[in-house]
N, CA and C atoms as an extended XYZ file, in Angstrom:
519
Properties=species:S:1:pos:R:3:atomname:S:1:resname:S:1:resid:I:1 pbc="F F F"
N       -46.470       11.275        7.112 N   MET     1
C       -45.932       10.320        8.074 CA  MET     1
C       -45.429        9.065        7.366 C   MET     1
N       -46.193        8.600        6.379 N   LYS     2
C       -45.815        7.396        5.640 CA  LYS     2
C       -44.492        7.632        4.887 C   LYS     2
N       -44.356        8.833        4.295 N   LYS     3
C       -43.125        9.169        3.571 CA  LYS     3
C       -41.935        9.215        4.528 C   LYS     3
N       -42.156        9.769        5.725 N   MET     4
C       -41.091        9.859        6.725 CA  MET     4
C       -40.636        8.468        7.154 C   MET     4
N       -41.558        7.565        7.376 N   MET     5
C       -41.208        6.191        7.768 CA  MET     5
C       -40.452        5.485        6.646 C   MET     5
N       -40.839        5.725        5.393 N   SER     6
C       -40.146        5.131        4.251 CA  SER     6
C       -38.718        5.650        4.173 C   SER     6
N       -38.539        6.958        4.386 N   LEU     7
C       -37.212        7.558        4.359 CA  LEU     7
C       -36.329        6.980        5.459 C   LEU     7
N       -36.869        6.838        6.657 N   ILE     8
C       -36.108        6.264        7.772 CA  ILE     8
C       -35.720        4.824        7.461 C   ILE     8
N       -36.632        4.062        6.890 N   LEU     9
C       -36.344        2.669        6.535 CA  LEU     9
C       -35.234        2.590        5.492 C   LEU     9
N       -35.313        3.429        4.465 N   ILE    10
C       -34.294        3.427        3.403 CA  ILE    10
C       -32.936        3.819        3.981 C   ILE    10
N       -32.892        4.871        4.787 N   LEU    11
C       -31.623        5.303        5.386 CA  LEU    11
C       -31.023        4.230        6.279 C   LEU    11
N       -31.847        3.547        7.039 N   SER    12
C       -31.300        2.512        7.914 CA  SER    12
C       -30.788        1.325        7.110 C   SER    12
N       -31.430        1.010        6.000 N   ILE    13
C       -30.959       -0.087        5.146 CA  ILE    13
C       -29.638        0.290        4.498 C   ILE    13
N       -29.587        1.517        3.926 N   VAL    14
C       -28.365        1.965        3.246 CA  VAL    14
C       -27.203        2.055        4.221 C   VAL    14
N       -27.397        2.645        5.383 N   SER    15
C       -26.289        2.787        6.330 CA  SER    15
C       -25.861        1.446        6.901 C   SER    15
N       -26.757        0.496        6.972 N   GLY    16
C       -26.420       -0.826        7.479 CA  GLY    16
C       -25.672       -1.674        6.483 C   GLY    16
N       -25.639       -1.265        5.210 N   CYS    17
C       -24.993       -2.060        4.164 CA  CYS    17
C       -23.496       -1.783        4.048 C   CYS    17
N       -23.026       -0.674        4.583 N   ALA    18
C       -21.609       -0.342        4.491 CA  ALA    18
C       -20.819       -1.239        5.443 C   ALA    18
N       -19.794       -1.874        4.906 N   SER    19
C       -18.980       -2.756        5.742 CA  SER    19
C       -17.637       -2.101        6.044 C   SER    19
N       -17.101       -2.407        7.209 N   THR    20
C       -15.822       -1.858        7.634 CA  THR    20
C       -14.845       -3.005        7.857 C   THR    20
N       -13.641       -2.856        7.328 N   GLY    21
C       -12.591       -3.850        7.523 CA  GLY    21
C       -11.370       -3.199        8.148 C   GLY    21
N       -10.335       -3.980        8.296 N   LYS    22
C        -9.058       -3.477        8.813 CA  LYS    22
C        -7.989       -3.752        7.761 C   LYS    22
N        -7.033       -2.838        7.649 N   THR    23
C        -5.991       -3.018        6.645 CA  THR    23
C        -5.053       -4.163        7.007 C   THR    23
N        -4.661       -4.284        8.260 N   ASN    24
C        -3.883       -5.423        8.766 CA  ASN    24
C        -2.678       -5.817        7.916 C   ASN    24
N        -1.854       -4.862        7.551 N   HIS    25
C        -0.602       -5.156        6.863 CA  HIS    25
C         0.565       -4.793        7.773 C   HIS    25
N         1.590       -5.623        7.778 N   THR    26
C         2.845       -5.323        8.460 CA  THR    26
C         3.909       -5.196        7.379 C   THR    26
N         4.404       -3.974        7.176 N   TYR    27
C         5.376       -3.692        6.127 CA  TYR    27
C         6.784       -3.783        6.696 C   TYR    27
N         7.626       -4.601        6.070 N   LEU    28
C         9.015       -4.794        6.499 CA  LEU    28
C         9.936       -4.173        5.455 C   LEU    28
N        10.522       -3.028        5.804 N   LEU    29
C        11.318       -2.251        4.860 CA  LEU    29
C        12.806       -2.377        5.125 C   LEU    29
N        13.615       -2.267        4.060 N   PRO    30
C        15.065       -2.266        4.258 CA  PRO    30
C        15.469       -1.124        5.185 C   PRO    30
N        16.373       -1.402        6.089 N   ASN    31
C        16.815       -0.431        7.092 CA  ASN    31
C        17.201        0.895        6.452 C   ASN    31
N        16.585        1.989        6.926 N   GLY    32
C        16.932        3.329        6.476 CA  GLY    32
C        16.286        3.783        5.179 C   GLY    32
N        15.491        2.955        4.521 N   TYR    33
C        14.894        3.331        3.239 CA  TYR    33
C        13.963        4.534        3.415 C   TYR    33
N        14.046        5.480        2.471 N   GLU    34
C        13.134        6.626        2.410 CA  GLU    34
C        12.632        6.765        0.984 C   GLU    34
N        11.337        7.004        0.832 N   GLY    35
C        10.750        7.197       -0.493 CA  GLY    35
C         9.415        6.488       -0.579 C   GLY    35
N         8.941        6.350       -1.815 N   SER    36
C         7.696        5.619       -2.046 CA  SER    36
C         7.977        4.125       -2.045 C   SER    36
N         6.944        3.373       -1.700 N   ILE    37
C         7.003        1.913       -1.740 CA  ILE    37
C         5.719        1.420       -2.398 C   ILE    37
N         5.805        0.324       -3.120 N   THR    38
C         4.633       -0.217       -3.804 CA  THR    38
C         4.517       -1.707       -3.527 C   THR    38
N         3.277       -2.134       -3.271 N   VAL    39
C         2.963       -3.555       -3.168 CA  VAL    39
C         2.116       -3.895       -4.390 C   VAL    39
N         2.540       -4.909       -5.146 N   LEU    40
C         1.829       -5.342       -6.350 CA  LEU    40
C         1.133       -6.666       -6.071 C   LEU    40
N        -0.143       -6.733       -6.415 N   PHE    41
C        -0.973       -7.899       -6.140 CA  PHE    41
C        -1.361       -8.610       -7.431 C   PHE    41
N        -1.647       -9.909       -7.304 N   ASN    42
C        -2.103      -10.756       -8.405 CA  ASN    42
C        -0.984      -10.997       -9.415 C   ASN    42
N         0.242      -11.124       -8.930 N   ILE    43
C         1.404      -11.355       -9.788 CA  ILE    43
C         1.632      -12.873       -9.884 C   ILE    43
N         1.502      -13.458      -11.086 N   PRO    44
C         1.681      -14.903      -11.237 CA  PRO    44
C         3.064      -15.362      -10.775 C   PRO    44
N         3.101      -16.431      -10.031 N   GLY    45
C         4.355      -16.999       -9.553 CA  GLY    45
C         4.933      -16.308       -8.336 C   GLY    45
N         4.349      -15.198       -7.913 N   ALA    46
C         4.840      -14.492       -6.726 CA  ALA    46
C         4.388      -15.240       -5.471 C   ALA    46
N         5.094      -15.067       -4.360 N   PRO    47
C         4.726      -15.800       -3.142 CA  PRO    47
C         3.420      -15.309       -2.535 C   PRO    47
N         2.797      -16.192       -1.769 N   ARG    48
C         1.636      -15.807       -0.969 CA  ARG    48
C         2.143      -14.997        0.222 C   ARG    48
N         1.298      -14.152        0.761 N   LEU    49
C         1.680      -13.393        1.946 CA  LEU    49
C         1.641      -14.301        3.166 C   LEU    49
N         2.673      -14.214        3.992 N   GLN    50
C         2.700      -14.926        5.263 CA  GLN    50
C         1.857      -14.148        6.266 C   GLN    50
N         1.391      -14.823        7.286 N   MET    51
C         0.553      -14.180        8.292 CA  MET    51
C         1.227      -14.241        9.653 C   MET    51
N         1.038      -13.185       10.438 N   GLU    52
C         1.372      -13.158       11.870 CA  GLU    52
C         0.091      -12.726       12.559 C   GLU    52
N        -0.615      -13.670       13.151 N   GLY    53
C        -1.932      -13.369       13.707 CA  GLY    53
C        -2.867      -12.990       12.575 C   GLY    53
N        -3.489      -11.812       12.681 N   ASP    54
C        -4.397      -11.323       11.642 CA  ASP    54
C        -3.700      -10.446       10.605 C   ASP    54
N        -2.405      -10.254       10.737 N   SER    55
C        -1.681       -9.312        9.893 CA  SER    55
C        -0.920      -10.012        8.767 C   SER    55
N        -1.070       -9.481        7.542 N   SER    56
C        -0.306       -9.963        6.389 CA  SER    56
C         1.084       -9.349        6.435 C   SER    56
N         2.112      -10.187        6.350 N   ILE    57
C         3.500       -9.731        6.398 CA  ILE    57
C         3.957       -9.434        4.971 C   ILE    57
N         4.427       -8.203        4.752 N   ILE    58
C         4.835       -7.779        3.413 CA  ILE    58
C         6.295       -7.331        3.461 C   ILE    58
N         7.218       -8.235        3.067 N   PRO    59
C         8.636       -7.865        3.034 CA  PRO    59
C         8.978       -7.168        1.710 C   PRO    59
N         9.794       -6.138        1.781 N   PHE    60
C        10.168       -5.372        0.596 CA  PHE    60
C        11.589       -5.684        0.169 C   PHE    60
N        11.805       -5.554       -1.116 N   GLU    61
C        13.155       -5.577       -1.673 CA  GLU    61
C        13.318       -4.290       -2.467 C   GLU    61
N        14.524       -3.999       -2.897 N   THR    62
C        14.749       -2.773       -3.662 CA  THR    62
C        15.261       -3.107       -5.052 C   THR    62
N        15.023       -2.183       -5.954 N   THR    63
C        15.525       -2.292       -7.316 CA  THR    63
C        15.942       -0.904       -7.775 C   THR    63
N        16.769       -0.859       -8.780 N   LYS    64
C        17.163        0.403       -9.399 CA  LYS    64
C        16.251        0.612      -10.607 C   LYS    64
N        15.676        1.805      -10.728 N   ILE    65
C        14.816        2.129      -11.860 CA  ILE    65
C        15.552        3.141      -12.717 C   ILE    65
N        15.831        2.745      -13.966 N   GLU    66
C        16.675        3.542      -14.851 CA  GLU    66
C        16.179        4.977      -15.004 C   GLU    66
N        14.879        5.162      -15.151 N   ALA    67
C        14.331        6.511      -15.344 CA  ALA    67
C        14.570        7.416      -14.140 C   ALA    67
N        14.909        6.846      -12.994 N   LEU    68
C        15.127        7.630      -11.773 CA  LEU    68
C        16.600        7.746      -11.384 C   LEU    68
N        17.503        7.196      -12.177 N   GLN    69
C        18.913        7.132      -11.789 CA  GLN    69
C        19.582        8.492      -11.646 C   GLN    69
N        19.080        9.517      -12.325 N   GLN    70
C        19.671       10.845      -12.219 CA  GLN    70
C        19.046       11.665      -11.091 C   GLN    70
N        18.265       11.012      -10.240 N   THR    71
C        17.606       11.697       -9.123 CA  THR    71
C        18.128       11.138       -7.806 C   THR    71
N        17.639       11.696       -6.716 N   ASP    72
C        17.977       11.178       -5.389 CA  ASP    72
C        17.135        9.965       -5.030 C   ASP    72
N        16.248        9.545       -5.940 N   TYR    73
C        15.282        8.494       -5.645 CA  TYR    73
C        15.388        7.324       -6.620 C   TYR    73
N        16.598        6.978       -7.015 N   GLY    74
C        16.826        5.929       -8.005 CA  GLY    74
C        16.569        4.520       -7.501 C   GLY    74
N        16.654        4.312       -6.200 N   THR    75
C        16.371        3.004       -5.612 CA  THR    75
C        14.924        2.990       -5.156 C   THR    75
N        14.228        1.900       -5.474 N   TYR    76
C        12.797        1.821       -5.174 CA  TYR    76
C        12.493        0.531       -4.432 C   TYR    76
N        11.665        0.646       -3.388 N   ALA    77
C        11.283       -0.530       -2.600 CA  ALA    77
C         9.920       -1.035       -3.074 C   ALA    77
N         9.824       -2.349       -3.257 N   TYR    78
C         8.578       -2.943       -3.722 CA  TYR    78
C         8.423       -4.350       -3.165 C   TYR    78
N         7.191       -4.821       -3.218 N   ALA    79
C         6.879       -6.188       -2.821 CA  ALA    79
C         5.859       -6.723       -3.818 C   ALA    79
N         5.934       -8.011       -4.102 N   VAL    80
C         4.971       -8.651       -5.003 CA  VAL    80
C         4.348       -9.850       -4.299 C   VAL    80
N         3.091      -10.109       -4.625 N   THR    81
C         2.399      -11.259       -4.058 CA  THR    81
C         1.393      -11.807       -5.059 C   THR    81
N         1.089      -13.066       -4.914 N   SER    82
C         0.069      -13.688       -5.752 CA  SER    82
C        -1.336      -13.405       -5.233 C   SER    82
N        -1.424      -12.859       -4.026 N   ARG    83
C        -2.747      -12.525       -3.482 CA  ARG    83
C        -3.465      -11.589       -4.456 C   ARG    83
N        -4.735      -11.856       -4.710 N   VAL    84
C        -5.459      -11.142       -5.756 CA  VAL    84
C        -5.762       -9.696       -5.384 C   VAL    84
N        -6.251       -9.452       -4.200 N   LYS    85
C        -6.649       -8.103       -3.775 CA  LYS    85
C        -5.867       -7.698       -2.535 C   LYS    85
N        -5.682       -6.384       -2.340 N   PRO    86
C        -4.912       -5.914       -1.183 CA  PRO    86
C        -5.512       -6.254        0.169 C   PRO    86
N        -6.827       -6.145        0.271 N   TYR    87
C        -7.445       -6.349        1.574 CA  TYR    87
C        -8.411       -7.520        1.508 C   TYR    87
N        -8.328       -8.364        2.510 N   ASP    88
C        -9.154       -9.556        2.541 CA  ASP    88
C        -9.744       -9.704        3.934 C   ASP    88
N       -11.038       -9.673        4.130 N   PRO    89
C       -12.039       -9.560        3.063 CA  PRO    89
C       -12.202       -8.115        2.612 C   PRO    89
N       -12.791       -7.936        1.419 N   GLU    90
C       -13.040       -6.593        0.909 CA  GLU    90
C       -14.138       -5.931        1.726 C   GLU    90
N       -14.050       -4.613        1.869 N   ALA    91
C       -15.029       -3.838        2.633 CA  ALA    91
C       -15.209       -2.483        1.968 C   ALA    91
N       -16.209       -1.750        2.419 N   ASP    92
C       -16.456       -0.407        1.889 CA  ASP    92
C       -15.490        0.611        2.496 C   ASP    92
N       -15.129        0.409        3.756 N   TYR    93
C       -14.234        1.311        4.483 CA  TYR    93
C       -13.238        0.469        5.267 C   TYR    93
N       -12.037        1.037        5.485 N   TYR    94
C       -11.012        0.314        6.226 CA  TYR    94
C       -10.456        1.160        7.362 C   TYR    94
N       -10.313        0.533        8.507 N   GLU    95
C        -9.589        1.133        9.620 CA  GLU    95
C        -8.112        0.856        9.369 C   GLU    95
N        -7.292        1.888        9.444 N   ASP    96
C        -5.858        1.720        9.193 CA  ASP    96
C        -5.200        1.071       10.408 C   ASP    96
N        -4.862       -0.192       10.271 N   THR    97
C        -4.182       -0.928       11.338 CA  THR    97
C        -2.793       -1.358       10.888 C   THR    97
N        -2.268       -0.710        9.844 N   ASN    98
C        -0.959       -1.065        9.315 CA  ASN    98
C         0.142       -0.778       10.323 C   ASN    98
N         1.198       -1.581       10.224 N   GLN    99
C         2.408       -1.369       11.021 CA  GLN    99
C         3.591       -1.351       10.065 C   GLN    99
N         4.553       -0.487       10.342 N   PHE   100
C         5.739       -0.352        9.506 CA  PHE   100
C         6.969       -0.602       10.368 C   PHE   100
N         7.936       -1.340        9.789 N   TYR   101
C         9.191       -1.628       10.497 CA  TYR   101
C        10.363       -1.518        9.527 C   TYR   101
N        11.478       -1.002       10.033 N   TYR   102
C        12.752       -1.168        9.346 CA  TYR   102
C        13.323       -2.492        9.810 C   TYR   102
N        13.938       -3.216        8.888 N   VAL   103
C        14.527       -4.509        9.212 CA  VAL   103
C        16.008       -4.471        8.863 C   VAL   103
N        16.864       -4.809        9.841 N   ASN   104
C        18.301       -4.818        9.574 CA  ASN   104
C        18.739       -6.167        9.003 C   ASN   104
N        20.031       -6.313        8.753 N   GLU   105
C        20.575       -7.535        8.147 CA  GLU   105
C        20.334       -8.773        9.010 C   GLU   105
N        20.209       -8.591       10.318 N   SER   106
C        19.976       -9.713       11.236 CA  SER   106
C        18.498      -10.074       11.350 C   SER   106
N        17.625       -9.309       10.657 N   GLY   107
C        16.195       -9.577       10.721 CA  GLY   107
C        15.484       -8.888       11.872 C   GLY   107
N        16.216       -8.076       12.639 N   GLU   108
C        15.599       -7.370       13.758 CA  GLU   108
C        14.733       -6.219       13.238 C   GLU   108
N        13.563       -6.068       13.833 N   ARG   109
C        12.614       -5.037       13.424 CA  ARG   109
C        12.691       -3.820       14.339 C   ARG   109
N        12.670       -2.641       13.704 N   LYS   110
C        12.606       -1.376       14.444 CA  LYS   110
C        11.330       -0.671       13.991 C   LYS   110
N        10.385       -0.393       14.908 N   PRO   111
C         9.120        0.245       14.514 CA  PRO   111
C         9.342        1.614       13.874 C   PRO   111
N         8.522        1.929       12.882 N   ILE   112
C         8.535        3.234       12.229 CA  ILE   112
C         7.318        4.004       12.735 C   ILE   112
N         7.558        5.203       13.226 N   ASP   113
C         6.488        6.056       13.753 CA  ASP   113
C         5.452        6.325       12.660 C   ASP   113
N         4.151        6.270       12.976 N   PRO   114
C         3.119        6.559       11.963 CA  PRO   114
C         3.278        7.924       11.292 C   PRO   114
N         3.843        8.920       12.006 N   TYR   115
C         4.066       10.226       11.395 CA  TYR   115
C         5.196       10.196       10.359 C   TYR   115
N         5.854        9.066       10.222 N   CYS   116
C         6.893        8.879        9.200 CA  CYS   116
C         6.356        8.104        8.008 C   CYS   116
N         5.033        7.898        7.958 N   THR   117
C         4.410        7.137        6.871 CA  THR   117
C         3.267        7.945        6.261 C   THR   117
N         2.980        7.651        5.002 N   HIS   118
C         1.869        8.292        4.299 CA  HIS   118
C         1.233        7.278        3.355 C   HIS   118
N        -0.085        7.115        3.440 N   ALA   119
C        -0.819        6.265        2.505 CA  ALA   119
C        -1.071        7.083        1.251 C   ALA   119
N        -0.439        6.710        0.142 N   ASP   120
C        -0.474        7.524       -1.069 CA  ASP   120
C        -1.616        7.144       -2.002 C   ASP   120
N        -1.604        5.914       -2.528 N   SER   121
C        -2.644        5.560       -3.494 CA  SER   121
C        -2.906        4.061       -3.502 C   SER   121
N        -4.063        3.730       -4.026 N   TYR   122
C        -4.514        2.355       -4.164 CA  TYR   122
C        -5.205        2.289       -5.508 C   TYR   122
N        -4.874        1.302       -6.314 N   GLY   123
C        -5.507        1.232       -7.626 CA  GLY   123
C        -5.246       -0.081       -8.315 C   GLY   123
N        -5.555       -0.091       -9.601 N   SER   124
C        -5.333       -1.288      -10.400 CA  SER   124
C        -5.138       -0.888      -11.851 C   SER   124
N        -4.636       -1.815      -12.625 N   TRP   125
C        -4.543       -1.630      -14.063 CA  TRP   125
C        -4.798       -2.968      -14.723 C   TRP   125
N        -5.255       -2.894      -15.965 N   THR   126
C        -5.480       -4.100      -16.750 CA  THR   126
C        -4.376       -4.177      -17.780 C   THR   126
N        -3.638       -5.288      -17.751 N   GLY   127
C        -2.530       -5.462      -18.673 CA  GLY   127
C        -2.998       -5.793      -20.079 C   GLY   127
N        -2.062       -5.825      -21.009 N   SER   128
C        -2.398       -6.123      -22.404 CA  SER   128
C        -2.987       -7.523      -22.555 C   SER   128
N        -2.712       -8.394      -21.592 N   SER   129
C        -3.261       -9.753      -21.618 CA  SER   129
C        -4.700       -9.805      -21.105 C   SER   129
N        -5.192       -8.673      -20.561 N   GLY   130
C        -6.529       -8.633      -19.985 CA  GLY   130
C        -6.550       -8.944      -18.498 C   GLY   130
N        -5.404       -9.287      -17.934 N   LYS   131
C        -5.311       -9.613      -16.512 CA  LYS   131
C        -5.302       -8.324      -15.691 C   LYS   131
N        -6.020       -8.333      -14.567 N   GLU   132
C        -6.069       -7.165      -13.697 CA  GLU   132
C        -5.066       -7.312      -12.557 C   GLU   132
N        -4.306       -6.264      -12.320 N   TYR   133
C        -3.328       -6.189      -11.238 CA  TYR   133
C        -3.743       -5.058      -10.304 C   TYR   133
N        -3.524       -5.234       -9.008 N   SER   134
C        -3.809       -4.190       -8.023 CA  SER   134
C        -2.504       -3.744       -7.380 C   SER   134
N        -2.517       -2.537       -6.838 N   PHE   135
C        -1.329       -2.045       -6.141 CA  PHE   135
C        -1.719       -1.095       -5.028 C   PHE   135
N        -0.825       -0.994       -4.059 N   ILE   136
C        -0.892        0.011       -3.004 CA  ILE   136
C         0.442        0.745       -3.045 C   ILE   136
N         0.400        2.069       -3.011 N   THR   137
C         1.618        2.866       -2.932 CA  THR   137
C         1.569        3.676       -1.645 C   THR   137
N         2.653        3.612       -0.892 N   LEU   138
C         2.779        4.339        0.367 CA  LEU   138
C         4.096        5.098        0.337 C   LEU   138
N         4.298        5.942        1.319 N   GLN   139
C         5.567        6.650        1.457 CA  GLN   139
C         6.083        6.464        2.868 C   GLN   139
N         7.412        6.447        2.974 N   VAL   140
C         8.050        6.329        4.291 CA  VAL   140
C         9.268        7.248        4.335 C   VAL   140
N         9.503        7.842        5.493 N   THR   141
C        10.647        8.732        5.678 CA  THR   141
C        11.189        8.551        7.088 C   THR   141
N        12.426        8.921        7.265 N   SER   142
C        12.961        9.006        8.622 CA  SER   142
C        13.435       10.434        8.901 C   SER   142
N        13.448       11.272        7.857 N   SER   143
C        13.965       12.637        8.010 CA  SER   143
C        12.884       13.716        7.958 C   SER   143
N        11.646       13.374        7.601 N   GLN   144
C        10.582       14.377        7.461 CA  GLN   144
C         9.351       14.033        8.301 C   GLN   144
N         9.514       13.243        9.331 N   CYS   145
C         8.388       12.767       10.137 CA  CYS   145
C         7.611       13.934       10.732 C   CYS   145
N         6.307       13.983       10.446 N   SER   146
C         5.450       15.045       10.967 CA  SER   146
C         4.003       14.717       10.628 C   SER   146
N         3.109       15.432       11.263 N   GLU   147
C         1.696       15.275       10.914 CA  GLU   147
C         1.486       15.665        9.451 C   GLU   147
N         2.189       16.711        8.998 N   TYR   148
C         2.071       17.145        7.604 CA  TYR   148
C         2.461       16.012        6.651 C   TYR   148
N         3.598       15.366        6.906 N   PHE   149
C         4.021       14.255        6.039 CA  PHE   149
C         2.998       13.125        6.085 C   PHE   149
N         2.529       12.784        7.262 N   HIS   150
C         1.565       11.688        7.404 CA  HIS   150
C         0.304       11.951        6.576 C   HIS   150
N        -0.144       13.187        6.540 N   VAL   151
C        -1.370       13.530        5.811 CA  VAL   151
C        -1.113       13.776        4.320 C   VAL   151
N        -0.015       14.478        3.985 N   ASN   152
C         0.210       14.938        2.611 CA  ASN   152
C         1.301       14.206        1.843 C   ASN   152
N         2.232       13.599        2.543 N   GLY   153
C         3.343       12.948        1.862 CA  GLY   153
C         4.341       13.945        1.309 C   GLY   153
N         5.174       13.467        0.404 N   ASN   154
C         6.242       14.258       -0.201 CA  ASN   154
C         6.037       14.243       -1.714 C   ASN   154
N         6.004       15.406       -2.337 N   GLU   155
C         5.738       15.504       -3.780 CA  GLU   155
C         6.806       14.766       -4.607 C   GLU   155
N         8.068       14.832       -4.197 N   ASN   156
C         9.119       14.112       -4.930 CA  ASN   156
C         8.899       12.600       -4.870 C   ASN   156
N         8.397       12.114       -3.755 N   TYR   157
C         8.103       10.683       -3.641 CA  TYR   157
C         6.950       10.300       -4.562 C   TYR   157
N         5.985       11.219       -4.759 N   LYS   158
C         4.872       10.954       -5.677 CA  LYS   158
C         5.391       10.815       -7.104 C   LYS   158
N         6.316       11.685       -7.484 N   ILE   159
C         6.936       11.607       -8.816 CA  ILE   159
C         7.674       10.278       -8.944 C   ILE   159
N         8.413        9.905       -7.908 N   GLN   160
C         9.124        8.627       -7.891 CA  GLN   160
C         8.154        7.467       -8.094 C   GLN   160
N         7.025        7.496       -7.402 N   SER   161
C         6.077        6.376       -7.492 CA  SER   161
C         5.440        6.282       -8.871 C   SER   161
N         5.213        7.410       -9.544 N   LYS   162
C         4.636        7.375      -10.902 CA  LYS   162
C         5.603        6.701      -11.872 C   LYS   162
N         6.882        7.004      -11.764 N   GLU   163
C         7.884        6.337      -12.613 CA  GLU   163
C         7.936        4.838      -12.301 C   GLU   163
N         7.855        4.524      -11.018 N   ALA   164
C         7.886        3.115      -10.617 CA  ALA   164
C         6.653        2.373      -11.131 C   ALA   164
N         5.482        3.003      -11.071 N   GLU   165
C         4.272        2.356      -11.587 CA  GLU   165
C         4.428        2.029      -13.070 C   GLU   165
N         4.967        2.972      -13.851 N   ASN   166
C         5.219        2.712      -15.273 CA  ASN   166
C         6.166        1.537      -15.448 C   ASN   166
N         7.221        1.522      -14.665 N   TYR   167
C         8.202        0.430      -14.721 CA  TYR   167
C         7.538       -0.914      -14.427 C   TYR   167
N         6.755       -0.985      -13.350 N   PHE   168
C         6.144       -2.252      -12.954 CA  PHE   168
C         5.053       -2.705      -13.911 C   PHE   168
N         4.323       -1.762      -14.500 N   MET   169
C         3.303       -2.142      -15.486 CA  MET   169
C         3.939       -2.852      -16.670 C   MET   169
N         5.116       -2.400      -17.056 N   ASN   170
C         5.835       -3.064      -18.158 CA  ASN   170
C         6.505       -4.353      -17.700 C   ASN   170
N         7.008       -4.360      -16.485 N   GLU   171
C         7.744       -5.505      -15.952 CA  GLU   171
C         6.858       -6.723      -15.719 C   GLU   171
N         5.636       -6.513      -15.232 N   PHE   172
C         4.791       -7.626      -14.827 CA  PHE   172
C         3.639       -7.935      -15.758 C   PHE   172
N         3.598       -7.340      -16.945 N   ASP   173
C         2.529       -7.683      -17.882 CA  ASP   173
C         3.104       -8.341      -19.115 C   ASP   173
């Protein structure tokens, strides 16, 4: 009986220690963009994220990546911020509350269906200077929207994002 009570106490302590947060990002993408997108965090001199209510606003721009120019995915969307970590406050688990929008030249937002998005990866790297950078990579499509895409993404977009990660690691360190 004593062992059982100890086990119950330990389990209740351990389960009570896990914290849950919300992702709370609003991604603003160039109208019609399809492919992987990356948000880079802890970039010196980059702007702070603006807020709308509880949501961090993340506007994207595009660049051409030389290693991808011979593919259909030569243009890459990215955003940089001086914010140190992707999610604030940090938690053990996150409820996905992200919103995605296409933005036209006039600044008008068009919602992107969640089945047209895929959460790909989250990670960090330490640069040669010893500074740690974090990133989030996601995928967005307008031509492959489905539950399958939402869960699995597109393999070509994964290849695109790996080339982009190499590019950004060199660009920002």
